[in-house]
C-alpha positions, -999 to 999 in steps of 0.1 A, spaced: 149 71 61 155 33 63 140 19 34 151 -17 33 120 -39 43 142 -61 57 149 -33 86 134 -54 116 148 -88 101 177 -77 125 162 -60 152 186 -54 176 206 -37 152 179 -17 141 173 -10 177 211 0 184 211 24 154 177 42 161 195 45 197 225 55 187 208 85 160 187 96 187 212 101 213 236 119 186 205 143 167 174 140 197 158 168 172 161 143 141 131 122 131 129 91 109 109 69 94 118 28 80 101 0 58 92 -31 73 70 -58 66 38 -66 83 50 -101 98 78 -81 114 58 -53 128 40 -79 147 66 -104 157 84 -70 170 58 -56 182 75 -49 219 103 -26 199 79 -3 185 73 19 218 111 27 217 110 38 175 81 60 187 104 74 215 132 78 195 111 101 172 99 73 145 75 98 121 60 66 101 67 38 89 58 24 55 47 -13 49 37 -34 15 4 -48 26 -3 -51 -14 -41 -62 -11 -66 -68 17 -75 -101 -4 -63 -137 12 -64 -150 -20 -39 -120 -37 -17 -124 -5 -14 -163 -6 -4 -159 -45 21 -132 -39 35 -149 -11 34 -121 13 38 -139 45 6 -122 60 -32 -121 59 -56 -94 59 -63 -97 100 -27 -96 101 -27 -61 84 -58 -49 108 -39 -57 138 -5 -38 124 -28 -11 123 -46 -12 161 -9 -16 168 7 10 152 -22 32 163 -16 21 200 19 33 202 16 67 181 33 57 152 15 63 112 13 33 90 16 40 56 8 11 35 19 6 -2 -4 -13 -23 -9 -37 -57 -42 -32 -61 -41 -49 -99 -32 -83 -97 -47 -113 -123 -64 -126 -90 -78 -90 -78 -117 -85 -90 -136 -58 -87 -154 -58 -54 -115 -64 -39 -106 -30 -52 -139 -13 -39 -134 -30 -2 -99 -16 -4 -113 20 -10 -141 14 15 -113 3 45 -93 29 34 -125 53 40 -137 41 69 -101 39 89 -96 74 84 -64 63 61 -69 86 32 -45 113 43 -13 83 48 -17 67 13 3 83 -17 -29 81 -42 -6 65 -70 -6 33 -45 -43 27 -61 -28 27 -96 -2 0 -94 -4 -29 -115 13 -60 -108 51 -61 -122 66 -98 -133 104 -92 -141 128 -117 -153 136 -143 -125 102 -133 -107 92 -159 -85 62 -158 -98 68 -170 -132 59 -203 -144 39 -209 -112 3 -221 -114 -9 -193 -101 7 -171 -124 10 -195 -161 -29 -191 -171 -22 -150 -174 17 -148 -183 21 -131 -217 57 -127 -233 84 -107 -221 85 -66 -228 124 -67 -227 120 -25 -229 98 -24 -195 116 -53 -183 84 -72 -174 63 -102 -186 31 -88 -196 -2 -101 -185 -39 -97 -189 -66 -94 -164 -94 -122 -175 -117 -94 -163 -113 -65 -187 -131 -40 -168 -99 -44 -142 -76 -35 -169 -93 -3 -179 -102 5 -143 -60 4 -137 -53 31 -170 -84 50 -156 -72 54 -121 -34 58 -135 -47 88 -156 -65 103 -123 -34 102 -102 -10 113 -126 -32 143 -130 -37 149 -98 0 150 -86 10 173 -115 -20 199 -103 -13 189 -65 -47 180 -59 -55 174 -19 -58 135 -18 -90 136 -5 -107 149 -39 -85 125 -54 -99 97 -35 -134 105 -46 -121 104 -84 -109 71 -78 -141 59 -62 -164 72 -88 -139 58 -116 -147 27 -96 -178 26 -93 -185 33 -130 -165 4 -137 -191 -17 -117 -220 -3 -134 -232 19 -103 -242 51 -111 -259 62 -76 -247 87 -51 -217 83 -29 -216 55 -6 -222 62 27 -186 57 40 -173 81 17 -202 110 25 -187 106 62 -154 87 61 -135 89 94 -119 117 98 -92 129 79 -55 129 90 -25 138 73 9 124 82 45 129 73 54 114 43 85 107 18 86 141 -7 85 116 -37 54 98 -42 61 77 -73 72 45 -57 57 7 -57 
């Protein structure tokens, strides 16, 4: 596992490492973490990684909201995420996105749209359920501190947690984050299949919205579920 998100910041060096690894241990698979923007910029290298045994790539997608992505200065857009996903499918390397669904700028429709996107794109098996519960952490020294975007929400420093507190302007979002965290923690302890956990998360989101109707069509008939290789420890963000 090459866990540095700047793995493709030095693409020539990355290729040399992977090719040397494959030459010495041809049966060994590997994975790496890369930014969405780097996957798109260095797309011509992806087939070489696939041929060398790349099992999957982790990428910090964070959100599908361009507002959130812009405020986080991620360097990619929603369309970039769609393009990267299509690109990865074309070369046969599974993409395992990570998310920060709960930020001061996220909305309940954003969260529901994320769930629908994951179901329609057949990504339920590619995402550790904990990723649907992640809340933005703002530690000392963060570039978000005292910015016009974050300042209206910024609370005092929690020294024990080493993060500045913040409260979402929509109380439903903070309550939903706590509920989703409870669902995924219990599911992890009980080794619940990801599709069942995902359905619970959808139910929690629709309850927060006040929707008590039957499951949406995209959940009743989601894209075919596939399971990809993954890291053995899912509790990361």
